[in-house]
Backbone as JSON Lines, residues from 0, in Angstrom:
{"i":0,"aa":"M","n":[0.82,-1.2,0.0],"ca":[0.0,0.0,0.0],"c":[0.86,1.25,0.0]}
{"i":1,"aa":"S","n":[2.0,1.22,0.72],"ca":[2.86,2.41,0.73],"c":[3.39,2.69,-0.66]}
{"i":2,"aa":"F","n":[3.69,1.64,-1.41],"ca":[4.15,1.81,-2.8],"c":[3.09,2.53,-3.62]}
{"i":3,"aa":"L","n":[1.87,2.04,-3.54],"ca":[0.79,2.6,-4.35],"c":[0.47,4.03,-3.93]}
{"i":4,"aa":"G","n":[0.43,4.3,-2.64],"ca":[0.15,5.65,-2.16],"c":[1.23,6.63,-2.59]}
{"i":5,"aa":"S","n":[2.47,6.21,-2.46],"ca":[3.59,7.06,-2.86],"c":[3.56,7.33,-4.36]}
{"i":6,"aa":"L","n":[3.37,6.29,-5.13],"ca":[3.35,6.41,-6.58],"c":[2.22,7.31,-7.06]}
{"i":7,"aa":"L","n":[1.02,7.06,-6.59],"ca":[-0.13,7.83,-7.06],"c":[-0.1,9.28,-6.58]}
{"i":8,"aa":"G","n":[0.35,9.5,-5.35],"ca":[0.45,10.87,-4.85],"c":[1.44,11.69,-5.64]}
{"i":9,"aa":"D","n":[2.58,11.11,-5.94],"ca":[3.59,11.84,-6.7],"c":[3.16,12.05,-8.15]}
{"i":10,"aa":"Q","n":[2.46,11.07,-8.71],"ca":[1.94,11.25,-10.08],"c":[0.92,12.38,-10.12]}
{"i":11,"aa":"L","n":[0.07,12.42,-9.11],"ca":[-0.93,13.48,-9.05],"c":[-0.28,14.85,-9.02]}
{"i":12,"aa":"F","n":[0.72,15.03,-8.13],"ca":[1.38,16.34,-8.04],"c":[2.2,16.65,-9.29]}
{"i":13,"aa":"F","n":[2.78,15.63,-9.92],"ca":[3.49,15.85,-11.19],"c":[2.52,16.38,-12.25]}
{"i":14,"aa":"F","n":[1.4,15.7,-12.42],"ca":[0.44,16.14,-13.44],"c":[-0.21,17.47,-13.08]}
{"i":15,"aa":"L","n":[-0.37,17.73,-11.79],"ca":[-0.87,19.03,-11.37],"c":[0.11,20.12,-11.79]}
{"i":16,"aa":"G","n":[1.39,19.89,-11.58],"ca":[2.41,20.84,-12.02],"c":[2.47,20.95,-13.53]}
{"i":17,"aa":"R","n":[2.31,19.83,-14.21],"ca":[2.41,19.82,-15.67],"c":[1.26,20.58,-16.32]}
{"i":18,"aa":"Y","n":[0.05,20.35,-15.84],"ca":[-1.11,20.89,-16.55],"c":[-1.77,22.1,-15.87]}
{"i":19,"aa":"R","n":[-1.47,22.35,-14.61],"ca":[-2.06,23.5,-13.92],"c":[-1.01,24.35,-13.2]}
{"i":20,"aa":"G","n":[0.25,23.97,-13.34],"ca":[1.32,24.61,-12.59],"c":[1.45,26.1,-12.81]}
{"i":21,"aa":"N","n":[1.46,26.53,-14.07],"ca":[1.63,27.96,-14.35],"c":[0.45,28.77,-13.81]}
{"i":22,"aa":"R","n":[-0.72,28.23,-13.89],"ca":[-1.89,28.92,-13.35],"c":[-1.78,29.06,-11.83]}
{"i":23,"aa":"I","n":[-1.34,28.0,-11.17],"ca":[-1.18,28.03,-9.72],"c":[-0.08,29.02,-9.33]}
{"i":24,"aa":"L","n":[1.04,29.0,-10.07],"ca":[2.15,29.9,-9.76],"c":[1.8,31.36,-10.02]}
{"i":25,"aa":"S","n":[0.91,31.62,-10.95],"ca":[0.52,33.02,-11.2],"c":[-0.2,33.62,-9.99]}
{"i":26,"aa":"R","n":[-0.81,32.77,-9.2],"ca":[-1.49,33.23,-7.98],"c":[-0.58,33.21,-6.75]}
{"i":27,"aa":"R","n":[0.57,32.6,-6.89],"ca":[1.53,32.48,-5.77],"c":[2.93,32.89,-6.25]}
{"i":28,"aa":"P","n":[3.21,34.17,-6.32],"ca":[4.51,34.6,-6.85],"c":[5.71,34.13,-6.02]}
{"i":29,"aa":"D","n":[5.54,33.96,-4.73],"ca":[6.65,33.47,-3.89],"c":[7.01,32.03,-4.24]}
{"i":30,"aa":"W","n":[6.06,31.25,-4.68],"ca":[6.34,29.88,-5.1],"c":[7.09,29.86,-6.42]}
{"i":31,"aa":"K","n":[6.81,30.84,-7.26],"ca":[7.41,30.88,-8.6],"c":[8.93,30.97,-8.52]}
{"i":32,"aa":"A","n":[9.44,31.82,-7.65],"ca":[10.89,31.96,-7.49],"c":[11.52,30.65,-7.01]}
{"i":33,"aa":"K","n":[10.86,29.99,-6.08],"ca":[11.38,28.72,-5.57],"c":[11.34,27.65,-6.65]}
{"i":34,"aa":"A","n":[10.28,27.63,-7.43],"ca":[10.16,26.65,-8.52],"c":[11.23,26.88,-9.58]}
{"i":35,"aa":"E","n":[11.52,28.14,-9.87],"ca":[12.56,28.44,-10.85],"c":[13.94,28.01,-10.35]}
{"i":36,"aa":"A","n":[14.21,28.24,-9.07],"ca":[15.48,27.82,-8.49],"c":[15.61,26.3,-8.51]}
{"i":37,"aa":"F","n":[14.52,25.62,-8.19],"ca":[14.5,24.16,-8.23],"c":[14.71,23.67,-9.67]}
{"i":38,"aa":"G","n":[14.11,24.39,-10.63],"ca":[14.24,24.02,-12.04],"c":[15.67,24.01,-12.54]}
{"i":39,"aa":"K","n":[16.52,24.89,-12.01],"ca":[17.93,24.92,-12.41],"c":[18.63,23.62,-12.01]}
{"i":40,"aa":"Y","n":[18.33,23.14,-10.81],"ca":[18.91,21.86,-10.39],"c":[18.3,20.7,-11.19]}
{"i":41,"aa":"L","n":[17.04,20.82,-11.47],"ca":[16.34,19.77,-12.21],"c":[16.92,19.6,-13.61]}
{"i":42,"aa":"D","n":[17.29,20.69,-14.25],"ca":[17.87,20.62,-15.59],"c":[19.18,19.82,-15.6]}
{"i":43,"aa":"R","n":[19.92,19.89,-14.5],"ca":[21.22,19.2,-14.44],"c":[21.12,17.79,-13.86]}
{"i":44,"aa":"Y","n":[20.22,17.6,-12.89],"ca":[20.2,16.34,-12.15],"c":[18.81,15.71,-12.12]}
{"i":45,"aa":"D","n":[18.09,15.76,-13.22],"ca":[16.69,15.32,-13.2],"c":[16.5,13.89,-12.73]}
{"i":46,"aa":"T","n":[17.31,12.97,-13.19],"ca":[17.15,11.56,-12.8],"c":[17.39,11.38,-11.3]}
{"i":47,"aa":"L","n":[18.47,11.96,-10.8],"ca":[18.77,11.83,-9.36],"c":[17.69,12.48,-8.51]}
{"i":48,"aa":"I","n":[17.18,13.61,-8.94],"ca":[16.14,14.3,-8.18],"c":[14.86,13.47,-8.16]}
{"i":49,"aa":"I","n":[14.48,12.91,-9.29],"ca":[13.25,12.12,-9.36],"c":[13.37,10.87,-8.48]}
{"i":50,"aa":"I","n":[14.53,10.26,-8.48],"ca":[14.72,9.06,-7.67],"c":[14.81,9.41,-6.18]}
{"i":51,"aa":"G","n":[15.43,10.54,-5.86],"ca":[15.75,10.82,-4.47],"c":[14.83,11.73,-3.7]}
{"i":52,"aa":"F","n":[13.95,12.49,-4.36],"ca":[13.19,13.51,-3.62],"c":[12.32,12.93,-2.51]}
{"i":53,"aa":"R","n":[11.81,11.75,-2.69],"ca":[10.9,11.19,-1.69],"c":[11.64,10.78,-0.41]}
{"i":54,"aa":"F","n":[12.95,10.73,-0.48],"ca":[13.73,10.39,0.71],"c":[14.15,11.63,1.5]}
{"i":55,"aa":"L","n":[13.88,12.81,0.97],"ca":[14.3,14.06,1.59],"c":[13.11,14.8,2.18]}
{"i":56,"aa":"Y","n":[13.15,14.98,3.48],"ca":[12.06,15.65,4.18],"c":[11.88,17.06,3.62]}
{"i":57,"aa":"G","n":[10.65,17.43,3.4],"ca":[10.35,18.78,2.92],"c":[10.2,18.89,1.41]}
{"i":58,"aa":"L","n":[10.65,17.9,0.68],"ca":[10.55,17.94,-0.78],"c":[9.45,17.02,-1.31]}
{"i":59,"aa":"R","n":[8.85,16.28,-0.44],"ca":[7.93,15.22,-0.83],"c":[6.77,15.69,-1.71]}
{"i":60,"aa":"T","n":[6.17,16.81,-1.41],"ca":[5.01,17.27,-2.16],"c":[5.4,18.26,-3.25]}
{"i":61,"aa":"I","n":[6.31,19.15,-2.94],"ca":[6.63,20.22,-3.88],"c":[7.49,19.72,-5.05]}
{"i":62,"aa":"A","n":[8.34,18.73,-4.82],"ca":[9.23,18.27,-5.88],"c":[8.49,17.72,-7.09]}
{"i":63,"aa":"P","n":[7.53,16.8,-6.94],"ca":[6.86,16.33,-8.16],"c":[6.08,17.44,-8.87]}
{"i":64,"aa":"F","n":[5.55,18.38,-8.12],"ca":[4.87,19.53,-8.73],"c":[5.87,20.33,-9.57]}
{"i":65,"aa":"A","n":[7.04,20.64,-8.99],"ca":[8.07,21.4,-9.71],"c":[8.63,20.61,-10.89]}
{"i":66,"aa":"I","n":[8.76,19.31,-10.74],"ca":[9.24,18.48,-11.85],"c":[8.24,18.54,-12.99]}
{"i":67,"aa":"G","n":[6.95,18.55,-12.66],"ca":[5.91,18.67,-13.69],"c":[6.01,19.98,-14.45]}
{"i":68,"aa":"L","n":[6.5,21.02,-13.82],"ca":[6.69,22.31,-14.5],"c":[7.85,22.27,-15.49]}
{"i":69,"aa":"G","n":[8.78,21.36,-15.28],"ca":[10.01,21.31,-16.07],"c":[9.85,20.57,-17.39]}
{"i":70,"aa":"R","n":[11.02,20.22,-17.94],"ca":[11.07,19.59,-19.27],"c":[11.13,18.07,-19.22]}
{"i":71,"aa":"V","n":[11.01,17.49,-18.05],"ca":[11.05,16.02,-17.94],"c":[9.81,15.46,-18.62]}
{"i":72,"aa":"S","n":[10.0,14.46,-19.47],"ca":[8.86,13.88,-20.17],"c":[7.97,13.09,-19.21]}
{"i":73,"aa":"N","n":[6.72,12.98,-19.58],"ca":[5.77,12.21,-18.76],"c":[6.24,10.77,-18.58]}
{"i":74,"aa":"L","n":[6.69,10.16,-19.68],"ca":[7.13,8.77,-19.63],"c":[8.34,8.59,-18.72]}
{"i":75,"aa":"K","n":[9.32,9.48,-18.83],"ca":[10.51,9.38,-17.98],"c":[10.12,9.5,-16.51]}
{"i":76,"aa":"F","n":[9.24,10.45,-16.19],"ca":[8.85,10.6,-14.8],"c":[8.1,9.37,-14.31]}
{"i":77,"aa":"I","n":[7.19,8.85,-15.11],"ca":[6.42,7.67,-14.69],"c":[7.33,6.49,-14.42]}
{"i":78,"aa":"I","n":[8.27,6.23,-15.32],"ca":[9.18,5.1,-15.15],"c":[10.05,5.28,-13.9]}
{"i":79,"aa":"L","n":[10.66,6.46,-13.76],"ca":[11.5,6.7,-12.59],"c":[10.68,6.75,-11.3]}
{"i":80,"aa":"N","n":[9.47,7.25,-11.39],"ca":[8.61,7.31,-10.21],"c":[8.23,5.91,-9.74]}
{"i":81,"aa":"I","n":[7.95,5.02,-10.66],"ca":[7.63,3.63,-10.29],"c":[8.83,3.0,-9.58]}
{"i":82,"aa":"G","n":[10.01,3.13,-10.17],"ca":[11.21,2.55,-9.56],"c":[11.52,3.17,-8.21]}
{"i":83,"aa":"S","n":[11.39,4.47,-8.12],"ca":[11.69,5.17,-6.87],"c":[10.67,4.84,-5.79]}
{"i":84,"aa":"A","n":[9.4,4.76,-6.15],"ca":[8.36,4.41,-5.17],"c":[8.59,2.99,-4.65]}
{"i":85,"aa":"L","n":[8.99,2.09,-5.53],"ca":[9.29,0.72,-5.12],"c":[10.5,0.7,-4.18]}
{"i":86,"aa":"L","n":[11.56,1.4,-4.55],"ca":[12.75,1.48,-3.7],"c":[12.42,2.08,-2.35]}
{"i":87,"aa":"W","n":[11.64,3.18,-2.34],"ca":[11.28,3.85,-1.09],"c":[10.43,2.93,-0.21]}
{"i":88,"aa":"S","n":[9.4,2.32,-0.77],"ca":[8.51,1.49,0.05],"c":[9.25,0.27,0.61]}
{"i":89,"aa":"L","n":[10.12,-0.32,-0.19],"ca":[10.9,-1.47,0.31],"c":[11.87,-1.05,1.4]}
{"i":90,"aa":"S","n":[12.56,0.07,1.21],"ca":[13.54,0.5,2.2],"c":[12.87,0.92,3.51]}
{"i":91,"aa":"I","n":[11.75,1.62,3.42],"ca":[11.03,2.02,4.63],"c":[10.45,0.79,5.33]}
{"i":92,"aa":"G","n":[9.9,-0.12,4.56],"ca":[9.37,-1.36,5.14],"c":[10.45,-2.19,5.82]}
{"i":93,"aa":"M","n":[11.6,-2.31,5.17],"ca":[12.7,-3.08,5.76],"c":[13.25,-2.38,7.0]}
{"i":94,"aa":"A","n":[13.35,-1.06,6.97],"ca":[13.82,-0.32,8.14],"c":[12.87,-0.54,9.31]}
{"i":95,"aa":"G","n":[11.57,-0.49,9.04],"ca":[10.58,-0.74,10.09],"c":[10.69,-2.15,10.64]}
{"i":96,"aa":"Y","n":[10.9,-3.11,9.76],"ca":[11.02,-4.5,10.18],"c":[12.23,-4.69,11.1]}
{"i":97,"aa":"F","n":[13.4,-4.2,10.65],"ca":[14.61,-4.36,11.44],"c":[14.58,-3.52,12.71]}
{"i":98,"aa":"F","n":[14.02,-2.32,12.63],"ca":[13.91,-1.47,13.81],"c":[12.97,-2.13,14.82]}
{"i":99,"aa":"G","n":[11.9,-2.74,14.31],"ca":[10.96,-3.42,15.19],"c":[11.63,-4.56,15.95]}
{"i":100,"aa":"H","n":[12.49,-5.31,15.27],"ca":[13.21,-6.39,15.94],"c":[14.18,-5.84,16.99]}
{"i":101,"aa":"T","n":[14.81,-4.73,16.68],"ca":[15.74,-4.11,17.63],"c":[14.99,-3.64,18.87]}
{"i":102,"aa":"V","n":[13.86,-2.99,18.67],"ca":[13.06,-2.52,19.8],"c":[12.58,-3.7,20.63]}
{"i":103,"aa":"E","n":[12.14,-4.75,19.96],"ca":[11.69,-5.95,20.68],"c":[12.82,-6.55,21.5]}
{"i":104,"aa":"F","n":[14.01,-6.56,20.95],"ca":[15.17,-7.08,21.67],"c":[15.47,-6.22,22.89]}
{"i":105,"aa":"I","n":[15.45,-4.9,22.72],"ca":[15.72,-3.98,23.83],"c":[14.65,-4.1,24.9]}
{"i":106,"aa":"I","n":[13.39,-4.15,24.5],"ca":[12.29,-4.28,25.46],"c":[12.39,-5.6,26.21]}
{"i":107,"aa":"G","n":[12.77,-6.65,25.49],"ca":[12.96,-7.94,26.15],"c":[14.02,-7.86,27.23]}
{"i":108,"aa":"D","n":[15.13,-7.16,26.95],"ca":[16.17,-6.98,27.95],"c":[15.67,-6.16,29.12]}
{"i":109,"aa":"I","n":[14.89,-5.13,28.85],"ca":[14.34,-4.29,29.92],"c":[13.41,-5.1,30.79]}
{"i":110,"aa":"Q","n":[12.57,-5.95,30.19],"ca":[11.64,-6.75,30.97],"c":[12.38,-7.72,31.89]}
{"i":111,"aa":"R","n":[13.49,-8.24,31.43],"ca":[14.27,-9.16,32.27],"c":[14.92,-8.41,33.44]}
{"i":112,"aa":"A","n":[15.21,-7.14,33.26],"ca":[15.9,-6.37,34.31],"c":[14.95,-5.47,35.09]}
{"i":113,"aa":"E","n":[13.65,-5.55,34.83],"ca":[12.74,-4.57,35.43],"c":[12.67,-4.66,36.95]}
{"i":114,"aa":"I","n":[12.81,-5.83,37.53],"ca":[12.76,-5.95,38.99],"c":[13.93,-5.2,39.62]}
{"i":115,"aa":"F","n":[15.09,-5.27,38.97],"ca":[16.26,-4.56,39.48],"c":[16.1,-3.05,39.29]}
{"i":116,"aa":"V","n":[15.55,-2.65,38.15],"ca":[15.31,-1.23,37.88],"c":[14.31,-0.66,38.87]}
{"i":117,"aa":"I","n":[13.23,-1.37,39.1],"ca":[12.22,-0.9,40.06],"c":[12.82,-0.83,41.47]}
{"i":118,"aa":"G","n":[13.58,-1.84,41.85],"ca":[14.23,-1.84,43.16],"c":[15.19,-0.66,43.3]}
{"i":119,"aa":"F","n":[15.94,-0.36,42.26],"ca":[16.88,0.76,42.29],"c":[16.14,2.08,42.42]}
{"i":120,"aa":"I","n":[15.04,2.24,41.69],"ca":[14.24,3.47,41.77],"c":[13.66,3.65,43.17]}
{"i":121,"aa":"V","n":[13.15,2.57,43.75],"ca":[12.59,2.64,45.11],"c":[13.68,2.99,46.11]}
{"i":122,"aa":"L","n":[14.86,2.38,46.0],"ca":[15.97,2.65,46.91],"c":[16.43,4.1,46.82]}
{"i":123,"aa":"V","n":[16.62,4.6,45.6],"ca":[17.05,5.98,45.41],"c":[15.99,6.94,45.93]}
{"i":124,"aa":"S","n":[14.72,6.66,45.67],"ca":[13.63,7.51,46.16],"c":[13.62,7.54,47.69]}
{"i":125,"aa":"A","n":[13.79,6.39,48.29],"ca":[13.8,6.32,49.76],"c":[14.97,7.1,50.33]}
{"i":126,"aa":"L","n":[16.12,7.01,49.69],"ca":[17.29,7.77,50.15],"c":[17.06,9.28,50.01]}
{"i":127,"aa":"I","n":[16.48,9.71,48.92],"ca":[16.2,11.13,48.72],"c":[15.22,11.64,49.78]}
{"i":128,"aa":"I","n":[14.18,10.86,50.04],"ca":[13.19,11.26,51.06],"c":[13.84,11.32,52.44]}
{"i":129,"aa":"A","n":[14.67,10.33,52.77],"ca":[15.34,10.31,54.08],"c":[16.27,11.5,54.24]}
{"i":130,"aa":"V","n":[17.03,11.82,53.19],"ca":[17.95,12.97,53.26],"c":[17.17,14.27,53.4]}
{"i":131,"aa":"R","n":[16.11,14.43,52.68],"ca":[15.29,15.66,52.78],"c":[14.66,15.8,54.16]}
{"i":132,"aa":"R","n":[14.16,14.71,54.7],"ca":[13.56,14.76,56.04],"c":[14.62,15.1,57.09]}
{"i":133,"aa":"R","n":[15.77,14.52,56.94],"ca":[16.84,14.78,57.9],"c":[17.26,16.25,57.84]}
{"i":134,"aa":"R","n":[17.4,16.79,56.61],"ca":[17.76,18.2,56.44],"c":[16.67,19.11,56.98]}
{"i":135,"aa":"A","n":[15.41,18.76,56.69],"ca":[14.28,19.58,57.18],"c":[14.26,19.57,58.7]}
{"i":136,"aa":"G","n":[14.51,18.43,59.35],"ca":[14.53,18.33,60.81],"c":[15.74,19.05,61.38]}
{"i":137,"aa":"H","n":[16.84,19.01,60.67],"ca":[18.06,19.66,61.12],"c":[17.94,21.18,61.02]}
{"i":138,"aa":"N","n":[17.24,21.67,59.99],"ca":[17.04,23.11,59.8],"c":[16.04,23.7,60.79]}
{"i":139,"aa":"N","n":[15.14,22.9,61.36],"ca":[14.13,23.4,62.3],"c":[14.72,23.6,63.7]}
{"i":140,"aa":"R","n":[15.85,23.11,64.01],"ca":[16.46,23.22,65.35],"c":[17.07,24.55,65.57]}
């Protein structure tokens, strides 16, 4: 599902940029300057940008829109978008899988040591309370 959502969302924003981009930018002049700056990089590194934008926070929505404004062909974007969406969904899924196993391993270790951790917390708390009471009693004299 993450593959399909990523693919379709980016295609939507690409086609929005391709067929309605100039109209949208005419109403948002501050976006136009940013899109033009992005376009300079796109002219030089279009393939790398299309493959990599979904991995960079903050570029996820605006990049396919800006790519749609550029000279990248529909077919090239679709092909690279499919490959990139597949790569992204697999890498995120695998990271979640491995991270989940790591967390499970850490939690398992914590559960085995929880009696000692709870005992330590109770002991430290009791010591803090005893020291405060002693100081409070000592200050009242």
